[in-house]
N, C-alpha and C positions, 0 to 999 in steps of 0.2 A: 587425152585419156587421164593424165595426171591432174589436169585442171578440173575435170569432171569429178574425180574422186574427192578432191578438196571441197568442192561445192556440195556434193552429196553428203559428205560427213559434216557439213556446216562449219567448216573452217574458213571457207571463202564465200559463204552465202549467209543469209539472215540467221542470226542465232535463234535457237529454240527457246521457248519461254522458260523452261526449267531444266536443271541438270538431269532430273529423272527422265525427261524427254530424250536427252542425248543417250542415256543408257538404253532406253527403249528402242531408239533408232538403230543402235549398234548391236543390240541384243545381249551380248556379253562383252564387257570391257575389262581387259586384263589389268590387274590392279595390285600386284605384289609390292610395287612402289606406290603406296597409298597416296602420299601428298601429290606426286606428279600425275597419278591417275585422276585425282580430283582436279588438277589443272587441266587435264585433257577434257574433262566435262565442262569446266569453266570457259574454255576456248570455244565451245560449241553451244553455249547457252547464255542466258541473262543472269545466272548465278555466277558472278564473276570473281568472288573472293573465296579463299579457303574456308573461312568461317561460314559463308553462305552455303557452300557445297556440303560441309559437315552438318549444318542445320537441316538441309534437305534430306540427307541420309538419315539423320536422327528422327525425322518426322515420318520415316517409313517409305521414302521415295524409292529406295532400292536396298538390297542386301549385298554383303560381300561374303563370298564363299568360294570353295573349290568346286568348279563346274566346267564342263567341256574337256578340260585337260587338268593334269595334276598341278594346278597353280591357281592363285587367287583371281577372281573376276567379280565385277559388279554385275548384278542382274536385277531387273524389276521383279517384285514379288510374284506377280501373276505368271511370270515365265519360269519360275524356279522349278516347280515339280515336274512339268512335262519335259523340260530339257534334261533334268537329272534322270528321269525315267528312260530317256533315249540314250544318254551318253555315260551315265554314272557307273554302270557295271564295267564298262571297258576301262574307265579311269582306275577303278579299284583293281581290276585284273592286271593292269599294266604295272602295278606296284607289288605284285605277288611275291616276286623273288626277294625284294627288299624287306617285305613283311616277314618272310621266313628268317632272314638274317637277324632281324630285330626281335624275334620271338612274338610277333603280333599274329598269333594263330587265330583261326576262326572262333575258338572259344573266347580268346582275349577280346576280339572285336565285339562279340555279343555282350560280354560282361561290361565292356567299356560303354557301349550304347545304353545298356540298362542303367549304369551309374549316371550317365549324363541325363537321362530322363528323370532320375531322382534329384540330382543336384540343381537342375534348371526348371524344376516343376513350379507351377503357379506364377509363371512370368518372370522368374529370376534370371539375371544375366551374370556371367562370370568371365573374367579374363583367363588367358592360358596360365598366367602365373598363379592365379587362385585355384585353378583346376588341378595343377600339378600335385600338391600335397594330398588332395582327395584321391587321386589315382594311385599314389604311392601307398596310402593307408589301406586301399582296397586290394593291394598286392598286384596291381597292374603295372606294366612297363611304363616308366616315365619318372620325372619329366624329361624333356629332350625330344630327339627325333622319333622315338618309339611312340610317345604320346601324340606327337604331331600327326603321325600316320593313323592313329586311332581316331583323332578328331576329323581327319580328312575322310576316313571311311564313313563316319556318321554324317558328314556333310553330303557326300555323293549319294547316300541313301535317303536324303531329305529328312534327316532327324534333327540336325542342328544347322544354323547359319549364323550370320552376325546379328547381334543385338545393337541397340543404339551406341555409338561411340562414346567413350568417357574421355572427353577432350579429343586427343588423337589416338587414344588407346582402343584396340579392338576388343570387343566382347562377344560372347556366344550366347545364343538363345535357342529355344526349341522352335523348329519351323512351325509347328502347329499353333504356337502362341503368337507368332508375328506375321504369318502368311495365311491369308484367307483362302479357303477352297474355291476353285473356279472350274468351269466346264472343261477347260483345257487339260486339267489333271487326268482326265479319263481318255485322252486321245490314244489311238493306236500308234505303234511304232512307225508305221508307214505314213500316217497323217502328220506325226511329229517331225519326221524326216523331211517331208515336203515343206512344212512350215518353216523349219530351221533353214533349209536351203533358200527359200524365198527371202526370208529375213536377212540372210547374209548378203545376197546379191543386191537387195534393195538398200541396205545400209553401207555396203562396202564396194559395190560394183562401180566400174567394170572389174571383174575378178574371175579367175580361172577355177576350174573344178579342183585343181591341186591346191590352190589357195584355200578353198573351202575345206578340203581334206585336212590340211595342216591346222586350220582354225578350229574345226569341229571334232576331229577324230573319227568321223564317219568313213566308211569304206568308199572307194571310188565307184564301186558297183551301185551302192545305195545312192550316192550323189548323182551319178549319171541317170539313174532311174527317176529321181526326183526332178532333176533339171529337165529331162524330156517331158515330164508331165507339165512343168511350168511353161513350156514353150507352146502349148496348145491353148486355143481360145476357150476351151471347155474347163480349164483349171478353176477349181473352187477356192484357191488360195490367193492368187495374184489377180489384181483388177485388170491388168494388161499382161499378155504373154511376154516372157523374157525375150530380150533381143541380144544379139552377139556382135562383137567387133574383133577383128584380128589385130594383134599387136605383138611384134617381135616373135612371130611364129606361133603364138598362143591364141586360143579362142577364149575371149573374156565375155562374161555374161553380165547383164544389168537389167534393172526394171525401168522401162522408159517412162513410166508414170511418175518417177521420182525426179524432181528437177535437178539438172546438173549445171544450172546457169550460175556463173560467178557474179555476185552482187556485192561482196565485201572482201575485195582482194587485199592481201597483205604482202609486202615485199619479202618478208622472211618469217619463218616459224621456228620455234624451239620445241621439238617434239620429243617426248619421253622415248627411251629405248623401246618401251612396251606400248606406245600409243598405237591405236588401231590403224592409223594412216601410215605408220612407219614400219610396223612389224608384220603386217598381213601379207605382203606381196614379195616373196623372196626373189622372184625373177623379173618382175615388172614394176619394182618400186622406184623411188627417187634415184635418178642417175647420179652416181658418185663422180665428182670431177677429178678426184685423185684416188684411183682404185688401188694404188700401191701403198697408201697410208695404213699404218698399223692401227687396227681397231681393238686389239686384245684388251686394253684397259677399259674400254667402254663396257664390255660385257661384265666385268667384275665390279664396276663402280655403281653405287646407288646414287640416285639424285641427279641423273643426267640423261643425255640422249643425243639426237642428231640436230644439226643446224641445216635448215632447208631454205635456199634462196632461189627464187624464180624456178621452182621445180627441181632444183639440183641439190644434192647432199654435198655440202661444202666443208663439213667438219663436225666437231662434237662440242657439247657444253656440259657443264656441271653447275648446279646451284647449291649454295649453302645458306640456310636461313638462320640468322642470329637474332638477338633481342632488339637490335637497333637498325639492322639493314639486311638486305638480301644480296649476297654476292653471287654474281653469275659470271663464270669463267668460260670463255669461248676459245676453242682451239681450232682455228682455221687450218685446213689441210691444203689450201690453195691461196694464191694472192687474191685479195679482195679489193674491189673498187671502193671509192668513197661512198657511193650510193649504196653498195651492198653492206658496208659497215654501218651506215645509218639505218638500214632496214633491220639489221641484227640488233642494233641498240633499241629500236622500237619494240621488237619482240621481247627483248630482255626486260624492258620497262613494263610490258604487260605481265610478265611473270612476277616481277617484284610487286606490282600493284595487286596481283592475286594474293600474295602473302601480306599485303598491307605494310610493306616496308620500303624505305628508300632504296634505290638501286646503287650498287657498286658494280660496274661492268669492267671485267678484265679480259683483254684479248692477248693471248700468249703467242 
């Protein structure tokens, strides 16, 4: 099952032609750690450098915005509006109590959205740092967390999303300026829920209904209804009915028309904490060889993730990119064989090559 997931997600099978194809396959790619999210796309595509991935994003391959959950994701433009229509209201509602604490009232939200329409009109893009003084001059809460929540509200309502990056700096643009209208914008909630369910199982399967619930924010009732529709040959969404497999007492669903054959195996992977292969499966993810090891630091550190060897989670890593080298620090939580250390070194070399820097590998 773990091997199939690695192949379906193109980590252990033929790379997709472009990074945007990887975003499309996974539908929404969690991306608050933007450089490592870019590395996740590079591992799955032929855009193998950070510069290449940023160029693909700048060319309109995908946008970065708050979607599905109150955190950053990459999503291709044609998927933005229908997913926000399906999940955006719940994301906004989930932050209601924090909005009250910050003084982000309904009136403040409407004024903030109108201000953004004015500031970003005619194709202009601005960074958060540039938007802060404008919000303050208009008497709106900000900068800081209050303004961040106003921006997120505008994002989940499909008013704004990312513009082209300025180097590695995030910008905002009006959705209507950078995302063309498509037929999917008018989908009903039921149609959108079935489509999102199929896309998740096709890009992440085998996966459980609870995996999909955590990933999408949809209710289990809606997920079960959509899953049931996708298991019939009459489904208008999937080319083949979904199939299921039992694993560790859970029912996992997948699209059998998506190849799960391993054609590009690697002995080891360095996966971001937020990589779709690492984060999606709380109960059937990579097996930890040392379950007693303390992972508290991993949650609070940026620029790192887990080390996977032969389908097992054996430790954590952190990468620091300087002007002359990429330092990858690996913290094994178990004793490693020479072959396992060689596999990790190969994975670290791929990460350094992504940043176009020589590698300095440190095993602590």
